[in-house]
N, C-alpha and C positions, 0 to 999 in steps of 0.2 A: 880364809882363816887369817891371813896376815894381816890383811886391813885392820882386822878387827883389835890385834896386838898393836899395831902403829897406833889407830885411836886412844887405846889406853896408855900407851907410852907418852904421846902427847899429852893427855890429861896428867898423867902423873908427874911430866916435868913440868908443867903449868902451876900445879897445885904446890911443887917443891920450890919453885922460883918466887911463887908466894908467898910461903912460908917464909924464906930467905929473904925477902925485901920487905916482910913485916920485922924479922928479927933484927934487921938494923934499925926500924925505927923506934921498937919497943925492947929491944937488948934482953928478951926474954930466953932462956936456956931451953925449956921445953921447945921453943920455936925452933930452934937450932937442931933439935935432937929430931925433930919431925921432920923438918926439910931433909935432912941427912937420910932418914929412913925413906922418906916417900921418894927421893930422887934414885937412890939404890934400887927400890923398887920398880923405877921407870926404867932404869939399866937392865935389870933385869928382863922385863916384859921388852924393851928392845933386842934384847939377846935372843928372846924367845920368838920374834918377830923374823929376824934374818933367819934363824933356823927354821923356820915354818915356810919361808920363801924359799930357802933353799932346798927343801923337801919338795914344795912344790914343783919348783923349775928344774928339778934334777941335778942343779949344779951350782956352784958356788955364785952368791948374787952380786958379780962384779961386772957383769956383761953390757949394762946397758947404764945410762947416766942416773936412772932414779935408784937403782940396785946400789950404786957404786956410792951416791951420796947420802945414802942410806947408813951403808957400811961405814963410812968414814966419819958420819956425826956420831 
């Protein structure tokens, strides 16, 4: 389940980055708002992935390199 959250998170962050870069070229306030909302939803999805991983593992996901890098990202 946590892998699904990470894929969704990656896609949301990619969409947010794309909107942000497009905003730099076109200066559309709508794109800036969309980028902020999509990135915020990506943050919530990332938090959900960490919580799902914590529930699956039974401990805080900081015990190995993969979990620690995900937590600090």
